[in-house]
matplotlib code that plots the C-alpha trace (Angstrom):
import matplotlib.pyplot as plt

x = [0.0, 1.0, 2.1, 3.6, 6.7, 9.0, 12.0, 14.9, 15.9, 15.7, 13.2, 10.7, 8.5, 8.6, 5.6, 6.5, 5.0, 5.0, 3.3, -0.3, -0.5, -1.4, -4.1, -4.2, -7.3, -8.4, -7.7, -9.5, -8.1, -9.5, -9.4, -8.6, -10.8, -9.9, -7.2, -6.8, -3.4, -2.3, 0.5, 1.9, 2.5, 4.3, 6.5, 7.5, 7.9, 10.3, 11.9, 11.9, 13.1, 9.9, 9.9, 13.6, 12.9, 9.7, 9.7, 11.7, 11.7, 10.8, 7.1, 3.9, 2.7, -0.9, -3.3, -6.7, -8.8, -12.0, -12.7, -14.3, -13.5, -12.3, -11.3, -11.8, -9.8, -11.2, -12.1, -13.9, -17.7, -18.9, -17.2, -17.8, -16.4, -18.3, -18.7, -17.9, -15.6, -13.2, -11.1, -9.5, -5.8, -4.5, -3.7, -3.8, -3.6, -7.2, -6.1, -4.2, -5.4, -5.9, -8.0, -10.1, -10.8, -11.9, -8.7, -7.3, -6.7, -3.7, -2.3, 1.5, 1.7, -0.3, 1.0, -0.3, -0.8, 1.4, 3.8, 4.7, 3.4, 2.3, -0.4, -3.1, -1.5, -1.7, -4.2, -4.8, -4.3, -4.7, -6.3, -7.4, -11.1, -11.7, -10.5, -13.0, -15.8, -18.8, -19.3, -23.0, -24.3, -25.3, -21.7, -19.1, -15.8, -14.3, -16.0, -15.1, -11.5, -11.3, -13.2, -9.9, -9.0, -12.7, -12.8, -10.0, -12.2, -15.2, -13.1, -11.8, -15.2, -17.6, -15.6, -16.3, -19.6, -20.5, -24.3, -25.1, -21.4, -19.3, -16.5, -13.1, -11.2, -7.6, -6.1, -8.1, -6.2, -8.4, -9.1, -9.8, -12.2, -14.0, -14.3, -15.9, -18.7, -19.1, -19.5, -22.0, -24.0, -23.7, -25.5, -22.8, -24.2, -21.3, -18.3, -15.3, -12.5, -9.0, -6.2, -3.5, -4.4, -7.2, -8.0, -8.6, -10.7, -12.9, -13.2, -14.1, -16.9, -18.1, -18.0, -20.3, -18.2, -20.2, -16.9, -13.6, -10.8, -7.0, -5.5, -5.1, -8.9, -9.9, -10.0, -12.1, -14.5, -14.8, -15.4, -17.9, -20.1, -19.7, -19.5, -16.1, -15.6, -17.3, -20.8, -19.4, -17.6, -20.9, -22.7, -24.8, -26.0, -23.3, -21.7, -22.2, -19.9, -16.6, -14.8, -11.5, -10.3, -6.6, -5.9, -2.7, 0.2, 1.5, 2.9, 1.1, -2.2, -1.7, -1.2, -4.3, -6.3, -5.5, -6.2, -9.6, -10.9, -13.1, -12.1, -12.8, -13.1, -11.8, -9.2, -9.1, -5.6, -5.1, -2.4, 1.1, 3.9, 7.1, 9.2, 8.7, 6.5, 7.1, 3.9, 3.3, 1.3, 0.6, -1.2, -2.3, -3.7, -3.6, -5.1, -7.7, -8.7, -8.5, -9.0, -6.8, -7.7, -5.1, -6.6, -5.0, -6.7, -10.2, -11.8, -12.2, -15.0, -17.4, -16.0, -16.8, -20.4, -20.8, -19.3, -21.6, -24.7, -23.7, -23.0, -26.2, -28.3, -27.0, -26.4, -22.6, -21.1, -17.3, -17.0, -16.3, -13.0, -11.8, -10.0, -7.6, -7.8, -4.9, -4.2, -1.6, 1.0, 0.9, 2.1, 4.7, 2.0, -0.1, 2.7, 3.3, -0.4, -0.4, 2.9, 1.7, -0.9, -3.6, -5.1, -7.8, -8.1, -6.2, -7.4, -5.8, -8.2, -6.7, -9.5, -12.9]
y = [0.0, 3.7, 5.5, 8.9, 8.0, 10.0, 8.0, 9.7, 12.4, 15.5, 17.6, 16.1, 13.0, 10.2, 8.5, 4.8, 1.4, -0.4, -3.7, -3.4, -3.5, -6.7, -6.6, -8.3, -9.9, -6.6, -4.4, -3.4, -2.6, 0.6, 1.8, 5.5, 7.8, 11.3, 12.5, 15.9, 17.6, 19.7, 21.7, 18.6, 17.1, 20.3, 20.1, 16.5, 17.6, 20.4, 18.4, 21.2, 20.9, 19.4, 16.7, 15.9, 15.4, 13.3, 11.3, 8.2, 7.6, 5.6, 5.8, 6.6, 10.1, 11.4, 11.2, 12.6, 10.3, 8.6, 5.5, 2.1, -1.0, -3.8, -6.4, -7.0, -9.1, -12.2, -10.5, -7.5, -7.7, -4.0, -3.0, -4.8, -4.7, -2.1, 0.3, 3.9, 5.2, 7.7, 7.2, 8.7, 8.9, 8.7, 5.1, 4.8, 2.1, 1.5, 0.0, 3.1, 5.2, 8.2, 6.2, 4.7, 8.0, 9.7, 11.4, 9.3, 12.4, 13.3, 9.9, 10.1, 6.7, 8.0, 7.0, 9.0, 7.6, 9.4, 10.5, 7.6, 4.8, 4.4, 6.8, 7.4, 9.1, 5.7, 3.5, 1.5, 1.8, -0.7, 0.6, -0.8, -1.4, 0.4, 3.7, 3.4, 6.0, 5.4, 7.9, 8.8, 8.2, 11.8, 12.9, 12.9, 11.2, 14.7, 15.8, 12.5, 13.0, 16.3, 15.2, 14.8, 18.6, 19.5, 17.5, 19.7, 22.7, 21.1, 20.2, 23.8, 25.4, 23.1, 22.8, 26.5, 28.3, 29.4, 30.0, 33.7, 34.6, 37.0, 34.8, 36.0, 33.5, 34.5, 32.8, 31.7, 28.7, 25.7, 24.7, 28.3, 28.6, 25.4, 26.9, 30.1, 28.0, 25.8, 28.8, 30.3, 27.0, 26.7, 30.0, 32.5, 36.0, 37.3, 35.6, 37.9, 36.4, 37.8, 37.2, 39.0, 37.2, 38.8, 35.5, 33.8, 36.7, 36.2, 32.5, 33.4, 35.5, 32.7, 30.4, 32.8, 35.3, 38.4, 40.5, 39.6, 41.9, 42.2, 41.8, 45.5, 45.9, 42.8, 44.2, 47.2, 44.8, 42.7, 45.7, 47.2, 44.1, 43.4, 46.9, 46.0, 46.3, 49.7, 48.2, 46.4, 49.6, 51.5, 48.7, 47.7, 44.2, 41.7, 42.1, 39.6, 36.6, 36.8, 33.7, 33.6, 30.7, 31.1, 29.1, 30.7, 30.1, 33.6, 35.2, 38.5, 36.7, 34.8, 38.1, 39.5, 36.5, 37.1, 40.8, 40.3, 37.6, 39.0, 38.8, 35.2, 34.3, 31.4, 31.2, 28.0, 27.4, 25.2, 27.2, 25.8, 28.5, 27.7, 29.0, 29.7, 32.7, 35.1, 35.6, 38.0, 35.5, 37.9, 40.6, 38.6, 35.5, 35.3, 38.7, 38.3, 34.9, 33.3, 29.7, 28.4, 25.2, 23.5, 21.6, 18.4, 16.5, 15.3, 14.0, 10.2, 9.8, 12.5, 15.0, 12.6, 12.3, 16.1, 16.5, 13.9, 15.5, 19.0, 17.6, 15.6, 18.6, 20.7, 23.6, 23.4, 23.1, 22.8, 22.7, 26.4, 25.9, 23.4, 25.5, 23.1, 19.5, 17.5, 14.0, 12.2, 12.6, 16.4, 16.4, 19.1, 21.4, 20.6, 21.5, 24.8, 25.7, 25.4, 27.3, 30.1, 31.2, 31.3, 27.9, 27.0, 23.2, 21.1, 17.6, 14.7, 12.9, 9.4, 7.3, 7.9]
z = [0.0, -0.3, 2.9, 3.6, 5.7, 7.8, 6.8, 8.7, 11.1, 8.8, 6.8, 4.5, 3.9, 1.3, -0.3, -0.3, -1.0, 2.3, 3.6, 4.6, 8.4, 10.2, 12.9, 16.2, 17.8, 19.4, 16.3, 13.1, 9.7, 8.1, 4.5, 4.8, 2.7, 4.1, 6.4, 8.0, 8.0, 10.9, 12.5, 14.2, 10.8, 9.7, 12.8, 11.8, 8.1, 9.0, 11.7, 14.3, 17.9, 19.1, 16.4, 17.1, 20.8, 20.3, 17.1, 16.2, 12.4, 10.4, 10.8, 8.8, 9.5, 10.1, 13.0, 11.7, 9.4, 8.4, 6.4, 6.2, 8.3, 6.1, 8.7, 12.4, 14.9, 16.5, 19.7, 18.1, 18.3, 18.2, 14.9, 11.6, 8.1, 6.1, 9.1, 8.4, 11.1, 12.5, 15.6, 18.7, 17.8, 21.4, 22.4, 26.2, 28.8, 29.8, 33.1, 34.3, 37.2, 34.8, 32.4, 35.1, 36.7, 33.5, 32.7, 29.9, 27.8, 30.1, 30.6, 30.4, 28.7, 25.7, 22.3, 19.3, 15.9, 13.3, 16.1, 18.3, 16.0, 12.4, 11.4, 8.8, 5.8, 4.0, 2.2, 5.4, 9.1, 11.9, 15.1, 18.5, 18.2, 21.5, 19.8, 16.9, 16.7, 14.4, 11.6, 11.0, 7.5, 7.3, 7.8, 5.0, 5.2, 5.0, 8.2, 9.9, 8.9, 10.9, 14.0, 15.9, 15.9, 16.0, 19.3, 20.6, 20.0, 21.6, 24.6, 24.9, 24.5, 26.3, 29.5, 30.0, 30.7, 27.2, 27.0, 27.5, 27.7, 25.7, 24.4, 23.1, 20.9, 20.5, 17.5, 14.4, 13.2, 12.3, 15.9, 16.9, 13.9, 15.0, 18.5, 17.1, 15.5, 18.6, 20.9, 18.5, 18.4, 22.2, 22.8, 23.4, 23.6, 21.5, 19.9, 19.3, 17.2, 17.2, 14.7, 12.7, 9.5, 7.4, 5.7, 9.0, 10.3, 7.2, 8.0, 11.6, 10.3, 8.1, 11.2, 13.1, 14.9, 15.7, 15.7, 14.0, 14.8, 15.0, 18.5, 19.1, 18.9, 20.8, 24.4, 23.3, 21.6, 24.7, 26.9, 24.5, 24.8, 28.5, 30.0, 31.3, 35.0, 35.2, 36.0, 39.1, 40.2, 40.1, 42.1, 39.2, 38.3, 37.5, 34.1, 31.3, 31.8, 29.9, 28.7, 26.9, 24.7, 24.0, 20.9, 19.5, 22.0, 21.1, 24.3, 23.6, 23.2, 26.5, 28.3, 26.6, 27.6, 31.2, 30.8, 29.1, 31.5, 34.2, 37.9, 39.1, 35.4, 33.4, 30.6, 28.4, 27.1, 24.0, 22.1, 22.7, 23.0, 21.1, 24.0, 27.8, 28.5, 31.4, 33.4, 36.3, 38.2, 41.1, 39.0, 36.0, 37.6, 41.4, 42.4, 39.6, 41.0, 37.5, 36.7, 34.0, 32.2, 30.1, 27.2, 26.0, 23.1, 23.7, 26.9, 26.2, 25.3, 26.5, 24.1, 21.2, 22.4, 22.6, 19.2, 17.6, 19.1, 17.8, 14.3, 14.2, 15.2, 12.3, 14.6, 13.9, 10.4, 10.3, 6.5, 5.9, 7.7, 5.0, 2.4, 0.7, -0.6, -2.0, -3.2, -1.0, -3.8, -3.3, 0.3, -0.3, -1.6, 1.4, 3.8, 1.9, 2.1, 5.8, 6.4, 4.0, 6.4, 3.7, 4.6, 7.0, 7.3, 4.8, 3.9, 2.0, -0.4, -0.1, -1.7, -3.2]

ax = plt.figure().add_subplot(projection="3d")
ax.plot(x, y, z, "-o")
ax.set_aspect("equal")
plt.show()
């Protein structure tokens, strides 16, 4: 079969013919139809410091996909050949304390497909049956192929108090854009999206942002819709709830997130900084009484249930975020599209 392989320590991928994976008794074999491409794949492609410290070539890349089950192991009873599926890409020890207490998403023993083991940029992938998630007939393979990053956005948004709140989303990459649409569908009073890229601000508007602004205008927009802290100073009724979703990892955006959150408010942090960030914890966090929630992947598997309900309802449509589609052979072009800053979500069309 074809597979996009990280063959060695250094920049680039290679499209190779490799053996079709074998499956064990608790596994299924999936014919991949669509696969999402993300920033993690770019890190591995460019072989940056993170990839050098984490990845051990050779391995097949890719961790977001949807397709059809073509074979099931002897112990598998809940998944059958012919099923349309996607999957949770984090492989965890189901017996660990974290897994058994509902915190598998932060299990330190996690192995990620396309990072720590062979991934989905291939004609076929073998997966543990316990990680399989059914794909509704009403949903396309393309939507199924991006449910992994979409789940990150659901996790970020829906672990905060969104209904009736004014929500600031800092950073409109694909996951930030999904979060904009999720907050709108979840009943936010106003969704304010912030980014430096005009293309992404346009996509944020298409995803339902009431206001899409550059970072220098974000705080003014938040204060305009909430009344800032002035209402509390005058002894008036409590202001509209402010929630901040920090999706960029940019140091200036992190400081702005703390600044824009109301006292005793909450900041959801998904963006990953590329270097350590200096924070004045006394003034920015402690004296404001902030709660900071670090977002790792998807909660297994309540996030998947939430995501499926939203998609089934029709209240949330992720497709405007998808801007580029490539065959697997055009992997260099896909990586360039992401690094150009002009792309939303990029998808590989692996099979019809």
